[in-house]
C-alpha positions as a Markdown table, in Angstrom:
| # | Residue | x | y | z |
|---|---|---|---|---|
| 1 | Met | 15.5 | 96.7 | -150.6 |
| 2 | Ala | 15.7 | 96.9 | -146.8 |
| 3 | Lys | 15.7 | 93.5 | -145.1 |
| 4 | His | 12.5 | 92.8 | -143.2 |
| 5 | Arg | 13.0 | 92.7 | -139.4 |
| 6 | Leu | 11.1 | 90.6 | -136.9 |
| 7 | Tyr | 11.0 | 91.0 | -133.1 |
| 8 | Ile | 11.4 | 87.4 | -131.7 |
| 9 | Pro | 11.3 | 87.5 | -127.7 |
| 10 | Asn | 13.3 | 84.6 | -127.3 |
| 11 | Asn | 17.0 | 83.8 | -126.4 |
| 12 | Leu | 18.2 | 83.9 | -129.9 |
| 13 | Ser | 21.5 | 82.4 | -130.8 |
| 14 | Ala | 23.3 | 81.6 | -134.1 |
| 15 | Asn | 22.4 | 78.4 | -136.1 |
| 16 | Ala | 19.1 | 77.8 | -134.4 |
| 17 | Thr | 15.7 | 76.8 | -135.5 |
| 18 | Leu | 12.9 | 78.9 | -134.2 |
| 19 | Thr | 9.1 | 77.9 | -134.4 |
| 20 | Leu | 6.9 | 80.9 | -135.0 |
| 21 | Asp | 3.7 | 81.4 | -133.2 |
| 22 | Ala | 0.4 | 82.0 | -134.9 |
| 23 | Ala | 0.2 | 85.8 | -134.9 |
| 24 | Thr | 3.9 | 86.1 | -136.2 |
| 25 | Ile | 3.1 | 83.3 | -139.0 |
| 26 | His | -0.1 | 85.4 | -140.0 |
| 27 | Tyr | 2.1 | 88.6 | -140.2 |
| 28 | Val | 4.9 | 87.0 | -142.2 |
| 29 | Leu | 2.7 | 85.1 | -144.6 |
| 30 | Asn | -0.4 | 87.3 | -145.0 |
| 31 | Val | 0.7 | 90.8 | -144.3 |
| 32 | Leu | 4.2 | 91.0 | -145.4 |
| 33 | Arg | 3.5 | 88.0 | -148.0 |
| 34 | Leu | 7.2 | 86.9 | -147.6 |
| 35 | Arg | 8.1 | 83.7 | -149.5 |
| 36 | Asp | 10.0 | 80.8 | -148.6 |
| 37 | Asn | 13.7 | 81.2 | -148.0 |
| 38 | Thr | 13.4 | 85.0 | -147.6 |
| 39 | Glu | 16.3 | 86.4 | -145.6 |
| 40 | Ile | 15.2 | 88.5 | -142.6 |
| 41 | Glu | 16.8 | 89.9 | -139.5 |
| 42 | Ala | 15.5 | 88.7 | -136.2 |
| 43 | Phe | 16.0 | 90.5 | -132.9 |
| 44 | Asp | 15.3 | 89.6 | -129.4 |
| 45 | Gly | 14.5 | 93.2 | -127.9 |
| 46 | Gln | 17.5 | 92.8 | -125.5 |
| 47 | Gly | 20.2 | 94.0 | -128.0 |
| 48 | Lys | 21.0 | 90.9 | -130.0 |
| 49 | Ser | 20.2 | 90.4 | -133.7 |
| 50 | Tyr | 20.7 | 87.7 | -136.2 |
| 51 | Ser | 20.4 | 86.9 | -139.9 |
| 52 | Ala | 17.7 | 84.3 | -140.5 |
| 53 | Asn | 16.0 | 82.4 | -143.3 |
| 54 | Leu | 12.2 | 82.0 | -143.4 |
| 55 | Cys | 11.3 | 78.5 | -143.9 |
| 56 | Ile | 7.6 | 78.0 | -144.9 |
| 57 | Lys | 6.4 | 74.5 | -144.1 |
| 58 | Gly | 2.7 | 75.1 | -144.6 |
| 59 | Lys | -0.2 | 77.7 | -144.7 |
| 60 | Arg | 0.0 | 78.0 | -141.1 |
| 61 | Asp | 3.5 | 76.5 | -140.2 |
| 62 | Ala | 6.7 | 78.6 | -140.6 |
| 63 | Glu | 10.3 | 78.5 | -138.9 |
| 64 | Leu | 13.3 | 80.9 | -138.8 |
| 65 | Val | 16.7 | 79.5 | -139.1 |
| 66 | Thr | 19.3 | 81.8 | -137.8 |
| 67 | Ser | 22.8 | 82.2 | -139.0 |
| 68 | Asn | 25.4 | 85.0 | -138.1 |
| 69 | Glu | 24.8 | 87.7 | -135.5 |
| 70 | Val | 24.3 | 91.0 | -136.8 |
| 71 | Phe | 26.3 | 93.7 | -134.9 |
| 72 | Ser | 24.8 | 97.3 | -135.1 |
| 73 | Ser | 24.7 | 100.1 | -132.8 |
| 74 | Thr | 21.3 | 102.0 | -133.0 |
| 75 | Glu | 20.9 | 102.8 | -129.1 |
| 76 | Ser | 21.3 | 106.3 | -127.9 |
| 77 | Pro | 23.9 | 107.0 | -125.2 |
| 78 | Leu | 21.3 | 109.3 | -123.7 |
| 79 | Lys | 18.6 | 107.6 | -121.7 |
| 80 | Ile | 15.4 | 109.3 | -122.0 |
| 81 | Glu | 12.3 | 108.3 | -120.3 |
| 82 | Leu | 9.1 | 110.0 | -121.6 |
| 83 | Leu | 6.5 | 110.6 | -119.0 |
| 84 | Gln | 3.3 | 111.2 | -121.2 |
| 85 | Val | -0.1 | 112.1 | -119.9 |
| 86 | Leu | -2.7 | 110.0 | -121.9 |
| 87 | Ser | -4.1 | 111.4 | -125.1 |
| 88 | Arg | -7.0 | 110.2 | -127.1 |
| 89 | Gly | -6.8 | 107.3 | -129.4 |
| 90 | Glu | -4.2 | 107.6 | -132.4 |
| 91 | Lys | -2.5 | 110.7 | -130.8 |
| 92 | Met | -1.2 | 108.4 | -128.0 |
| 93 | Asp | -0.2 | 105.8 | -130.5 |
| 94 | Trp | 1.5 | 108.2 | -132.6 |
| 95 | Thr | 3.4 | 109.8 | -129.7 |
| 96 | Ile | 4.6 | 106.2 | -128.7 |
| 97 | Gln | 5.6 | 105.1 | -132.0 |
| 98 | Lys | 7.6 | 108.2 | -132.9 |
| 99 | Ala | 9.2 | 108.4 | -129.4 |
| 100 | Val | 10.6 | 104.9 | -130.0 |
| 101 | Glu | 11.9 | 105.9 | -133.5 |
| 102 | Leu | 13.7 | 108.8 | -131.8 |
| 103 | Gly | 15.4 | 106.4 | -129.2 |
| 104 | Val | 13.6 | 106.8 | -125.9 |
| 105 | Ser | 14.6 | 104.1 | -123.4 |
| 106 | Ser | 11.4 | 103.9 | -121.6 |
| 107 | Ile | 7.8 | 105.3 | -121.7 |
| 108 | Arg | 5.5 | 105.9 | -118.7 |
| 109 | Pro | 1.9 | 106.7 | -119.4 |
| 110 | Leu | 0.2 | 109.0 | -116.9 |
| 111 | Thr | -3.2 | 110.5 | -115.8 |
| 112 | Ser | -3.7 | 113.8 | -114.4 |
| 113 | Glu | -6.4 | 116.2 | -113.3 |
| 114 | Arg | -7.3 | 117.6 | -116.7 |
| 115 | Cys | -6.5 | 114.4 | -118.6 |
| 116 | Asn | -9.7 | 113.5 | -120.8 |
| 117 | Val | -8.8 | 109.9 | -121.2 |
| 118 | Lys | -10.6 | 107.5 | -118.7 |
| 119 | Leu | -9.8 | 103.8 | -118.7 |
| 120 | Asp | -11.2 | 101.0 | -116.7 |
| 121 | Thr | -9.2 | 97.9 | -115.9 |
| 122 | Lys | -10.2 | 96.2 | -118.8 |
| 123 | Arg | -9.6 | 98.8 | -121.3 |
| 124 | Leu | -6.4 | 99.7 | -119.7 |
| 125 | Gln | -5.2 | 96.3 | -120.3 |
| 126 | Ser | -6.4 | 96.2 | -123.8 |
| 127 | Arg | -4.5 | 99.6 | -124.4 |
| 128 | Tyr | -1.3 | 98.4 | -122.9 |
| 129 | Gln | -1.4 | 95.2 | -125.1 |
| 130 | His | -2.1 | 97.6 | -128.2 |
| 131 | Trp | 0.8 | 100.1 | -127.1 |
| 132 | Gln | 3.2 | 97.2 | -126.6 |
| 133 | Gly | 2.5 | 96.2 | -130.2 |
| 134 | Val | 3.1 | 99.7 | -131.4 |
| 135 | Ile | 6.5 | 99.8 | -129.6 |
| 136 | Asn | 7.5 | 96.4 | -131.0 |
| 137 | Ser | 6.5 | 97.5 | -134.6 |
| 138 | Ala | 8.3 | 100.7 | -134.4 |
| 139 | Cys | 11.5 | 98.9 | -133.3 |
| 140 | Glu | 11.1 | 96.6 | -136.2 |
| 141 | Gln | 10.8 | 99.5 | -138.7 |
| 142 | Cys | 13.5 | 101.8 | -137.2 |
| 143 | Gly | 16.2 | 99.3 | -136.7 |
| 144 | Arg | 16.5 | 99.2 | -132.9 |
| 145 | Asn | 17.4 | 95.9 | -131.2 |
| 146 | Val | 16.4 | 97.0 | -127.7 |
| 147 | Val | 12.7 | 97.3 | -127.0 |
| 148 | Pro | 11.9 | 100.4 | -124.7 |
| 149 | Thr | 10.2 | 99.5 | -121.4 |
| 150 | Leu | 6.6 | 100.3 | -121.2 |
| 151 | Lys | 5.9 | 101.3 | -117.6 |
| 152 | His | 2.9 | 100.9 | -115.5 |
| 153 | Leu | 0.2 | 103.8 | -115.4 |
| 154 | Leu | 0.7 | 106.4 | -112.6 |
| 155 | Asp | -1.3 | 109.4 | -111.7 |
| 156 | Ile | 0.7 | 112.6 | -111.4 |
| 157 | Thr | 0.2 | 113.0 | -107.7 |
| 158 | Glu | 1.7 | 109.3 | -107.5 |
| 159 | Leu | 4.5 | 110.3 | -109.7 |
| 160 | Ala | 5.3 | 113.4 | -107.6 |
| 161 | Asn | 4.9 | 111.6 | -104.2 |
| 162 | Glu | 6.8 | 108.4 | -105.0 |
| 163 | Asn | 9.7 | 110.1 | -106.5 |
| 164 | Ile | 10.6 | 107.1 | -108.7 |
| 165 | Ile | 12.2 | 108.6 | -111.5 |
| 166 | Ala | 15.8 | 107.5 | -111.7 |
| 167 | Ser | 17.0 | 110.1 | -114.3 |
| 168 | Asp | 19.7 | 112.5 | -113.5 |
| 169 | His | 17.5 | 115.2 | -114.8 |
| 170 | Gln | 13.8 | 115.7 | -114.5 |
| 171 | Trp | 12.2 | 118.3 | -116.8 |
| 172 | Leu | 8.6 | 119.4 | -117.3 |
| 173 | Leu | 7.6 | 121.2 | -120.3 |
| 174 | His | 5.7 | 124.5 | -119.6 |
| 175 | Pro | 5.0 | 127.3 | -122.1 |
| 176 | Glu | 5.5 | 129.9 | -119.2 |
| 177 | Ala | 8.7 | 128.6 | -117.7 |
| 178 | Glu | 11.7 | 131.0 | -117.7 |
| 179 | Asp | 14.4 | 128.3 | -118.4 |
| 180 | Ser | 14.6 | 127.3 | -122.1 |
| 181 | Leu | 15.0 | 123.6 | -122.8 |
| 182 | Thr | 17.2 | 124.2 | -126.0 |
| 183 | Glu | 19.3 | 126.9 | -124.3 |
| 184 | Asn | 20.2 | 124.7 | -121.4 |
| 185 | Lys | 24.0 | 125.2 | -120.5 |
| 186 | Leu | 24.6 | 121.6 | -119.5 |
| 187 | Ala | 27.5 | 120.3 | -121.5 |
| 188 | Lys | 26.6 | 116.7 | -121.1 |
| 189 | Ile | 23.8 | 114.5 | -119.5 |
| 190 | Lys | 23.3 | 110.9 | -119.3 |
| 191 | Ser | 19.8 | 110.7 | -118.5 |
| 192 | Val | 16.5 | 112.7 | -118.4 |
| 193 | Gly | 12.9 | 112.2 | -117.5 |
| 194 | Leu | 10.9 | 114.3 | -119.8 |
| 195 | Leu | 7.3 | 115.2 | -118.6 |
| 196 | Ile | 4.5 | 116.2 | -121.1 |
| 197 | Gly | 1.2 | 117.3 | -119.9 |
| 198 | Pro | -2.3 | 116.9 | -121.3 |
| 199 | Glu | -3.7 | 119.4 | -123.7 |
| 200 | Gly | -5.3 | 121.4 | -120.9 |
| 201 | Gly | -2.2 | 121.6 | -119.2 |
| 202 | Phe | -1.2 | 120.8 | -115.6 |
| 203 | Ser | -3.2 | 122.4 | -112.6 |
| 204 | Asn | -1.4 | 124.8 | -110.3 |
| 205 | Asn | -1.4 | 122.1 | -107.6 |
| 206 | Glu | 0.3 | 119.6 | -109.8 |
| 207 | Ile | 2.8 | 121.9 | -110.9 |
| 208 | His | 3.6 | 122.8 | -107.2 |
| 209 | Leu | 3.9 | 119.0 | -106.4 |
| 210 | Leu | 6.0 | 118.2 | -109.2 |
| 211 | Ser | 8.4 | 121.1 | -108.5 |
| 212 | Gln | 8.6 | 119.9 | -105.0 |
| 213 | Ser | 9.6 | 116.4 | -106.1 |
| 214 | Gly | 12.4 | 117.7 | -108.4 |
| 215 | Phe | 11.0 | 118.6 | -111.7 |
| 216 | Lys | 12.4 | 121.6 | -113.4 |
| 217 | Gln | 10.1 | 123.6 | -115.6 |
| 218 | Lys | 11.4 | 124.2 | -119.3 |
| 219 | Cys | 9.8 | 126.2 | -122.0 |
| 220 | Phe | 10.3 | 125.2 | -125.6 |
| 221 | Gly | 9.9 | 128.0 | -128.2 |
| 222 | Pro | 7.5 | 130.8 | -128.4 |
| 223 | Arg | 4.4 | 128.8 | -129.4 |
| 224 | Val | 2.0 | 126.4 | -127.4 |
| 225 | Leu | 2.3 | 123.0 | -129.0 |
| 226 | Arg | -0.2 | 120.2 | -128.7 |
| 227 | Thr | 0.8 | 117.5 | -126.4 |
| 228 | Glu | 1.8 | 114.9 | -129.2 |
| 229 | Thr | 3.8 | 117.6 | -130.9 |
| 230 | Ala | 5.6 | 118.8 | -127.7 |
| 231 | Ala | 6.7 | 115.3 | -126.8 |
| 232 | Ile | 8.2 | 114.4 | -130.2 |
| 233 | Ala | 9.7 | 117.8 | -131.0 |
| 234 | Ala | 11.4 | 118.0 | -127.4 |
| 235 | Ile | 12.8 | 114.4 | -127.8 |
| 236 | Ala | 14.4 | 115.4 | -131.0 |
| 237 | Ala | 15.7 | 118.6 | -129.6 |
| 238 | Ile | 17.2 | 116.6 | -126.6 |
| 239 | Gln | 18.7 | 114.0 | -128.8 |
| 240 | Ser | 20.3 | 116.7 | -131.2 |
| 241 | Arg | 21.8 | 118.5 | -128.2 |
| 242 | Trp | 23.0 | 115.6 | -125.9 |
| 243 | Gly | 22.2 | 112.5 | -127.8 |
| 244 | Asp | 23.1 | 110.8 | -131.1 |
| 245 | Met | 21.1 | 113.0 | -133.7 |
């Protein structure tokens, strides 16, 4: 049976005792239903991971006692930033979860002219807390010790005008593009920003702005994909060609 993993955003070290917060205690005792002295793996989100024993002291009181550091290499050598226009409800959750599992290094939610998701400040804050939970849980499940960065929301025009993407390559998936994503002749790349639009696609003005800011249009197969399908399929293809899959 696979060892349970817990994200503990502390400075972890060997032979340390960690007091768990209420939410983690509830998850460990009531959701996972772990017993006293269960061996788990704790990771700090920055790359370090340790074997640890669960010490249950009461119904609402538990600690972790770490032992040796666990050395594993699960991070992709290719840095992928997913630039994803918001989709509704579980579609966005699913996209974020699978992107983390596939090894993206960061996720940037976006709005656009044809985006059908509108969030006020309160709902946006709630969504960000929820998405961070999705990211953390995906890392626990897939064996990653580095938690991808969830970046602040931008509109497409802000993304194009501020030119803040630090990746070596900036690709925009578009079904009518002349260049193919998978037939790219680049032998090796180190980083890429992958831009996925809404179900209604980008407007002509947005495409013009993005092209001027350095985004290259790439097609991906003969069929038009839903936004959540396009993101995951493209990340998998990129990782297969230039990453670690």
